[in-house]
VOPAGU-2260 file (C-alpha; in pm, 1 decimal, decimal comma):
REM VOPAGU-2260
SITE   aa  ch    i         X         Y         Z
SITE  MET   A    0    1553,8     530,6    -422,7
SITE  ILE   A    1    1171,0     559,5    -442,8
SITE  ASN   A    2     964,2     861,4    -550,9
SITE  ALA   A    3     585,0     886,3    -585,5
SITE  GLU   A    4     421,1    1196,7    -736,2
SITE  ARG   A    5      42,3    1244,0    -700,2
SITE  VAL   A    6     -50,7     888,7    -716,0
SITE  VAL   A    7    -434,2     831,0    -784,6
SITE  LYS   A    8    -606,9     499,1    -801,2
SITE  LYS   A    9    -980,4     480,9    -821,8
SITE  PHE   A   10   -1215,8     189,9    -828,9
SITE  GLY   A   11   -1529,9     324,5   -1003,5
SITE  ARG   A   12   -1597,7     664,0    -832,2
SITE  VAL   A   13   -1407,5     574,6    -519,6
SITE  ALA   A   14   -1061,3     689,1    -475,3
SITE  ALA   A   15    -862,7     439,2    -293,3
SITE  VAL   A   16    -545,9     641,5    -339,1
SITE  ASP   A   17    -597,6    1012,2    -371,5
SITE  GLY   A   18    -305,9    1222,8    -476,7
SITE  VAL   A   19     -45,0    1060,4    -268,8
SITE  SER   A   20     318,1    1189,1    -289,3
SITE  PHE   A   21     621,1    1072,5    -100,6
SITE  SER   A   22     983,0     961,3    -129,7
SITE  ILE   A   23    1218,1     722,3      63,3
SITE  GLU   A   24    1595,3     717,8      85,8
SITE  PRO   A   25    1796,0     405,4      64,1
SITE  GLY   A   26    1843,9     208,5     380,9
SITE  SER   A   27    1538,1     371,3     562,8
SITE  ALA   A   28    1212,1     233,3     660,9
SITE  LEU   A   29     862,9     377,3     587,2
SITE  ALA   A   30     577,0     264,1     759,8
SITE  LEU   A   31     216,1     299,8     609,4
SITE  TRP   A   32     -32,9     363,4     894,1
SITE  GLY   A   33    -422,7     395,7     861,5
SITE  SER   A   34    -765,5     250,8     905,1
SITE  ASN   A   35    -903,8     -42,2     715,8
SITE  GLY   A   36    -962,8     100,6     382,8
SITE  ALA   A   37    -716,1     383,5     412,8
SITE  GLY   A   38    -547,2     273,8      88,7
SITE  LYS   A   39    -226,8     112,6     224,5
SITE  THR   A   40    -255,2    -216,0      14,3
SITE  THR   A   41    -367,1     -11,7    -292,4
SITE  LEU   A   42     -74,3     214,9    -265,7
SITE  ILE   A   43     164,9    -100,3    -231,4
SITE  ARG   A   44       6,1    -259,6    -528,5
SITE  SER   A   45      66,1      68,9    -726,7
SITE  LEU   A   46     432,5      65,1    -607,4
SITE  LEU   A   47     462,6    -281,1    -725,9
SITE  GLY   A   48     315,4    -183,4   -1080,0
SITE  VAL   A   49      50,8    -455,8   -1080,1
SITE  ILE   A   50    -225,9    -225,1   -1108,3
SITE  ARG   A   51    -296,3      80,4   -1322,7
SITE  PHE   A   52    -300,3     430,1   -1159,5
SITE  ARG   A   53    -247,8     795,8   -1246,6
SITE  GLY   A   54      58,8     983,3   -1132,7
SITE  LYS   A   55     413,7     858,4   -1139,1
SITE  ILE   A   56     628,4     635,0    -924,8
SITE  THR   A   57     999,0     553,6    -994,5
SITE  VAL   A   58    1217,6     295,0    -820,4
SITE  ASP   A   59    1587,7     357,3    -869,3
SITE  GLY   A   60    1484,2     599,7   -1143,0
SITE  ILE   A   61    1281,7     340,1   -1326,5
SITE  ASP   A   62     924,8     420,0   -1406,8
SITE  VAL   A   63     694,8     174,3   -1256,6
SITE  ARG   A   64     415,3     238,8   -1516,0
SITE  ARG   A   65     633,2     197,2   -1818,0
SITE  ARG   A   66     903,2     -45,5   -1701,9
SITE  GLY   A   67     727,4    -243,0   -1441,2
SITE  LYS   A   68     912,6    -576,2   -1472,1
SITE  LEU   A   69    1242,3    -410,9   -1449,4
SITE  ALA   A   70    1118,1    -192,5   -1131,1
SITE  ARG   A   71     988,4    -508,9    -959,8
SITE  SER   A   72    1328,7    -666,2    -998,0
SITE  ARG   A   73    1453,7    -419,6    -736,1
SITE  ILE   A   74    1186,3    -515,2    -486,4
SITE  GLY   A   75    1113,9    -821,6    -282,6
SITE  TYR   A   76     741,1    -849,0    -176,4
SITE  VAL   A   77     591,0   -1018,1     119,1
SITE  PRO   A   78     200,2   -1033,1      92,2
SITE  GLN   A   79     -30,0   -1032,7     380,2
SITE  GLU   A   80    -196,3   -1379,3     275,5
SITE  LEU   A   81      68,1   -1642,0     210,7
SITE  ALA   A   82      19,4   -1946,9     -21,0
SITE  PHE   A   83     242,4   -2243,8      -4,2
SITE  HIS   A   84     216,9   -2602,5     -77,9
SITE  ASP   A   85     169,6   -2757,9     271,7
SITE  ASP   A   86     346,1   -3093,8     184,8
SITE  ALA   A   87     657,6   -2938,7      24,8
SITE  ARG   A   88     966,3   -2917,3     219,3
SITE  LEU   A   89    1149,0   -2587,4     269,2
SITE  ALA   A   90    1444,9   -2683,6      42,6
SITE  SER   A   91    1222,9   -2789,2    -236,4
SITE  SER   A   92    1005,3   -2460,5    -196,3
SITE  MET   A   93    1283,0   -2239,4    -206,3
SITE  ALA   A   94    1446,2   -2431,4    -517,4
SITE  PHE   A   95    1105,4   -2385,5    -686,9
SITE  PHE   A   96    1101,4   -2003,3    -630,0
SITE  ALA   A   97    1475,0   -1965,1    -696,7
SITE  SER   A   98    1407,9   -2120,3   -1050,2
SITE  LEU   A   99    1124,1   -1891,6   -1127,0
SITE  ARG   A  100    1328,6   -1594,7   -1018,6
SITE  ARG   A  101    1653,5   -1731,0   -1198,1
SITE  ALA   A  102    1844,9   -1670,4    -887,9
SITE  GLU   A  103    2216,1   -1742,9    -841,9
SITE  PRO   A  104    2341,6   -2064,3    -704,6
SITE  GLY   A  105    2350,2   -2070,6    -345,9
SITE  ALA   A  106    2085,2   -1774,0    -321,7
SITE  ALA   A  107    1827,5   -2013,4    -141,8
SITE  SER   A  108    2067,5   -2125,5     123,6
SITE  ALA   A  109    2176,1   -1759,5     180,7
SITE  ALA   A  110    1811,1   -1633,9     202,6
SITE  LEU   A  111    1727,2   -1897,5     457,5
SITE  GLU   A  112    2044,4   -1809,3     653,5
SITE  LYS   A  113    1933,6   -1427,2     658,8
SITE  VAL   A  114    1598,2   -1501,0     811,1
SITE  GLY   A  115    1711,6   -1754,1    1062,1
SITE  LEU   A  116    1563,5   -2078,3     883,2
SITE  ALA   A  117    1898,4   -2249,7     798,7
SITE  GLY   A  118    1898,9   -2596,9     943,2
SITE  HIS   A  119    1507,1   -2642,0     875,8
SITE  GLU   A  120    1525,1   -2727,2     508,7
SITE  ARG   A  121    1389,0   -3085,5     568,2
SITE  LYS   A  122    1076,6   -2955,3     748,2
SITE  ARG   A  123     744,6   -2957,5     552,5
SITE  VAL   A  124     571,1   -2629,3     533,6
SITE  ARG   A  125     262,7   -2762,4     719,8
SITE  ASP   A  126     491,8   -2820,6    1012,7
SITE  LEU   A  127     615,3   -2459,3    1028,1
SITE  SER   A  128     485,9   -2229,2    1305,2
SITE  GLY   A  129     311,3   -1903,3    1171,5
SITE  GLY   A  130     636,3   -1687,0    1244,3
SITE  MET   A  131     844,4   -1940,1    1044,9
SITE  LYS   A  132     611,9   -1932,3     744,8
SITE  GLN   A  133     630,0   -1559,8     752,1
SITE  ARG   A  134    1022,8   -1575,3     747,6
SITE  LEU   A  135     985,2   -1827,4     464,2
SITE  ALA   A  136     798,4   -1574,6     257,4
SITE  LEU   A  137    1059,2   -1322,4     355,6
SITE  ALA   A  138    1330,2   -1567,1     229,6
SITE  ILE   A  139    1171,0   -1606,2    -103,4
SITE  ALA   A  140    1143,7   -1227,8    -129,7
SITE  LEU   A  141    1519,6   -1208,1     -65,8
SITE  LEU   A  142    1609,9   -1474,4    -328,1
SITE  ALA   A  143    1736,3   -1215,0    -573,1
SITE  ASP   A  144    1891,2   -1004,5    -304,5
SITE  PRO   A  145    1673,7    -685,5    -381,8
SITE  PRO   A  146    1766,0    -370,8    -223,1
SITE  ILE   A  147    1401,4    -298,4    -121,9
SITE  ILE   A  148    1165,6    -519,7      68,0
SITE  VAL   A  149     784,6    -434,6      64,9
SITE  LEU   A  150     556,4    -594,5     324,4
SITE  ASP   A  151     184,6    -583,6     363,8
SITE  GLU   A  152      82,9    -628,1     731,2
SITE  PRO   A  153     388,2    -873,4     800,0
SITE  THR   A  154     263,4    -981,8    1142,3
SITE  SER   A  155    -117,0    -953,0    1130,4
SITE  ASN   A  156    -176,4   -1321,4    1179,3
SITE  LEU   A  157      95,9   -1409,2    1427,2
SITE  ASP   A  158     116,3   -1447,6    1801,4
SITE  ALA   A  159     347,5   -1246,3    2006,4
SITE  ALA   A  160     647,5   -1484,4    1968,9
SITE  GLY   A  161     603,6   -1484,1    1604,9
SITE  ARG   A  162     569,0   -1115,1    1568,2
SITE  GLY   A  163     889,2   -1073,2    1773,3
SITE  ASP   A  164    1100,5   -1313,2    1541,5
SITE  VAL   A  165     987,7   -1145,8    1223,4
SITE  VAL   A  166    1028,6    -794,5    1356,4
SITE  GLU   A  167    1387,6    -873,4    1480,6
SITE  THR   A  168    1458,9   -1040,9    1129,9
SITE  LEU   A  169    1359,8    -714,2     970,3
SITE  ARG   A  170    1549,8    -495,2    1201,4
SITE  LYS   A  171    1864,1    -694,6    1092,7
SITE  LEU   A  172    1792,7    -666,8     727,0
SITE  LYS   A  173    1737,3    -288,2     763,3
SITE  ALA   A  174    2070,8    -279,0     948,5
SITE  SER   A  175    2222,0    -459,2     647,6
SITE  GLY   A  176    2133,0    -171,3     432,6
SITE  LYS   A  177    1776,0    -290,0     298,5
SITE  THR   A  178    1521,7     -34,0     240,7
SITE  LEU   A  179    1186,7    -110,3     397,3
SITE  ILE   A  180     821,9     -32,6     322,0
SITE  PHE   A  181     548,0    -186,3     515,0
SITE  ALA   A  182     184,6    -144,4     599,0
SITE  SER   A  183     114,8    -214,7     974,6
SITE  HIS   A  184    -156,6    -140,7    1241,3
SITE  ARG   A  185      74,3    -220,0    1522,2
SITE  PRO   A  186     251,5      56,4    1693,1
SITE  ASP   A  187     514,8    -173,5    1822,1
SITE  GLU   A  188     608,8    -259,8    1464,9
SITE  VAL   A  189     617,4     108,4    1374,9
SITE  ILE   A  190     819,1     210,0    1658,8
SITE  SER   A  191    1069,4     -74,9    1627,8
SITE  LEU   A  192    1121,5     -45,0    1249,6
SITE  GLY   A  193     991,3     279,4    1106,1
SITE  ASP   A  194    1205,4     594,3    1048,2
SITE  ARG   A  195     905,4     779,3     890,5
SITE  VAL   A  196     524,4     711,0     899,6
SITE  LEU   A  197     272,6     801,2     627,2
SITE  VAL   A  198     -74,2     832,8     787,7
SITE  LEU   A  199    -337,2     755,2     522,7
SITE  GLU   A  200    -700,5     805,1     561,1
SITE  LYS   A  201    -980,0     747,8     283,0
SITE  GLY   A  202    -684,9     741,9      31,5
SITE  ARG   A  203    -525,4    1062,9     121,3
SITE  LEU   A  204    -201,2    1139,7     289,9
SITE  VAL   A  205    -294,4    1329,6     610,8
SITE  SER   A  206      55,1    1327,6     773,7
SITE  ASP   A  207     420,3    1252,4     694,0
SITE  THR   A  208     555,4    1214,7    1042,2
SITE  SER   A  209     784,8     991,2    1261,1
SITE  PRO   A  210     699,9     730,3    1536,9
SITE  ALA   A  211     831,7     972,1    1789,6
SITE  GLU   A  212     586,6    1237,9    1685,9
SITE  LEU   A  213     290,9     992,0    1665,7
SITE  TRP   A  214     381,3     859,7    2017,0
SITE  PRO   A  215     581,0    1124,3    2189,5
SITE  THR   A  216     675,0     913,9    2483,7
SITE  GLU   A  217     958,6     673,3    2596,3
SITE  LYS   A  218     718,2     483,3    2808,9
SITE  ALA   A  219     489,5     200,8    2720,2
SITE  VAL   A  220     245,4     247,1    2423,4
SITE  GLN   A  221     -86,0      73,3    2442,3
SITE  THR   A  222    -362,4      38,0    2191,2
SITE  LEU   A  223    -727,8      71,1    2325,4
SITE  ARG   A  224   -1011,1     -68,3    2117,5
SITE  LEU   A  225   -1314,8     156,6    2196,5
SITE  ASP   A  226   -1675,0      39,5    2180,9
SITE  LEU   A  227   -1871,4     348,6    2107,2
SITE  GLY   A  228   -2216,5     166,1    2101,7
SITE  GLY   A  229   -2326,3     270,2    1750,8
SITE  ALA   A  230   -2192,0     614,4    1772,6
SITE  ASP   A  231   -2028,2     751,8    1449,5
SITE  GLU   A  232   -1666,3     591,8    1472,5
SITE  GLU   A  233   -1530,9     819,1    1187,4
SITE  ALA   A  234   -1630,3    1137,0    1363,2
SITE  ALA   A  235   -1495,8    1017,2    1683,9
SITE  ALA   A  236   -1164,9     926,0    1507,6
SITE  GLU   A  237   -1154,7    1278,8    1357,0
SITE  ILE   A  238   -1195,4    1437,3    1707,7
SITE  LEU   A  239    -920,8    1215,5    1859,7
SITE  ARG   A  240    -694,0    1294,0    1567,3
SITE  GLY   A  241    -748,9    1651,2    1631,2
SITE  ALA   A  242    -638,0    1601,0    1987,4
SITE  GLY   A  243    -317,9    1447,5    1852,1
SITE  HIS   A  244    -395,1    1088,5    1891,5
SITE  ALA   A  245    -279,7     806,8    1654,2
SITE  VAL   A  246    -627,9     639,2    1556,5
SITE  HIS   A  247    -725,8     364,3    1314,4
SITE  LEU   A  248   -1052,4     163,0    1268,3
SITE  ASN   A  249   -1016,0    -213,5    1245,8
SITE  GLY   A  250   -1377,2    -314,0    1161,1
SITE  ARG   A  251   -1436,3    -426,7    1528,8
SITE  GLY   A  252   -1417,0     -75,3    1692,1
SITE  LEU   A  253   -1204,5     229,7    1706,5
SITE  CYS   A  254    -846,1     183,6    1803,5
SITE  VAL   A  255    -628,4     462,3    1952,1
SITE  SER   A  256    -261,4     414,0    2060,6
SITE  VAL   A  257    -154,7     608,8    2351,3
SITE  SER   A  258     123,6     583,0    2632,3
SITE  ARG   A  259      14,8     398,9    2944,1
SITE  GLU   A  260      15,8     723,6    3158,8
SITE  ARG   A  261    -224,8     879,9    2917,9
SITE  ARG   A  262    -462,1     617,1    2835,0
SITE  GLY   A  263    -773,4     785,6    2995,7
SITE  VAL   A  264    -714,5    1096,8    2802,4
SITE  PRO   A  265    -892,2     973,6    2467,1
SITE  LEU   A  266   -1192,3     873,6    2678,5
SITE  SER   A  267   -1204,8    1214,2    2842,0
SITE  VAL   A  268   -1165,3    1394,0    2493,3
SITE  LEU   A  269   -1476,4    1191,4    2364,4
SITE  ALA   A  270   -1664,8    1248,8    2685,9
SITE  SER   A  271   -1623,5    1631,9    2634,8
SITE  ARG   A  272   -1788,3    1591,7    2305,7
SITE  SER   A  273   -2092,3    1386,4    2455,4
SITE  ILE   A  274   -1955,9    1052,9    2294,2
SITE  GLU   A  275   -2016,2     761,4    2513,2
SITE  VAL   A  276   -1756,2     494,5    2533,5
SITE  ARG   A  277   -1950,9     186,3    2643,7
SITE  ASN   A  278   -1661,6     -44,2    2668,4
SITE  PHE   A  279   -1281,4     -77,0    2592,3
SITE  GLU   A  280   -1008,4    -337,9    2556,7
SITE  ILE   A  281    -640,4    -313,1    2571,6
SITE  LEU   A  282    -491,5    -476,2    2280,6
SITE  ASP   A  283    -124,7    -454,0    2343,0
SITE  ASP   A  284     149,0    -297,6    2565,5
SITE  VAL   A  285     469,7    -233,4    2421,6
SITE  ARG   A  286     783,1     -21,3    2494,3
SITE  ARG   A  287    1045,0     148,1    2273,4
SITE  GLU   A  288    1370,3     -31,6    2227,7
SITE  ALA   A  289    1530,2     216,3    2454,6
SITE  ASP   A  290    1335,7      85,8    2750,7
SITE  GLY   A  291    1516,5    -250,8    2710,7
SITE  SER   A  292    1207,3    -461,5    2651,3
SITE  GLY   A  293    1046,3    -610,2    2339,9
SITE  PRO   A  294     677,9    -664,6    2244,1
SITE  LYS   A  295     462,8    -820,4    2514,5
SITE  GLN   A  296     171,5   -1055,7    2476,4
SITE  ALA   A  297    -169,6    -891,9    2408,2
SITE  LEU   A  298    -352,0    -791,3    2735,1
SITE  THR   A  299    -715,9    -852,3    2799,6
SITE  ALA   A  300    -822,0    -576,5    3028,1
SITE  HIS   A  301   -1162,3    -443,7    2994,6
SITE  GLY   A  302   -1343,1    -135,5    3115,2
SITE  SER   A  303   -1632,8      90,7    3051,1
SITE  VAL   A  304   -1687,0     460,5    3066,7
SITE  ARG   A  305   -2010,4     671,3    3057,9
């Protein structure tokens, strides 16, 4: 359905995307995983054909660079930052976007039904929770019933309840046959939704893998944010990746996702290389669907290692 070949996008001398190739089959879900600045959003913008790039991307056989508008007609896009008129009601917001997209009669109601917002048409946007706003954005993306849904950090600004609602909605859309491509920094989302994971770092594809290979456990997965006290975080990240850990940098520390029974291992790995972990924070604690439990609220455990 989607095929990308040697995609390159430079801003000046900096390669935001550097020779990335991948393909995705209909009905599957592809997660983009990586540090801030790894190239996830730039790759999404290239896929949408809204920026110029080198290489080739096709959507349903349509060349994105040559026939971008037609390619985008196959895609529903949900951005990270949402922009709505706060005083508008859901019904009028949906009617406005439906007219822009020349959607079929009844498409707005059908889209709201798919995301669980049927019955809320009279509510004003300002009265919606964060999770409901995100589902409204998803409903807008579904107006033309596109086969592909592309999302950039779909739950980054939501609380645990909102994240759970959005992820469950996406799971249902995937089960209905939609193809998903999403950028995320949360292992619970990748585990719940992803069939494959593209691990990006500094614009390059470093691994095309699966959630089970990134987190080879059926037990709870936790993300630890490590405070290295001024040490080289990128060097530490490379050491941890070399030891088989899923790592990303979020601008406020080095984050490593591990199973609960192995959460001390990254600290030991760094200590063996004389890198001091001054403090750590447990950001989340999530289990695979097979365990019978969904995402939990972020934890606030702290500790230090010398």
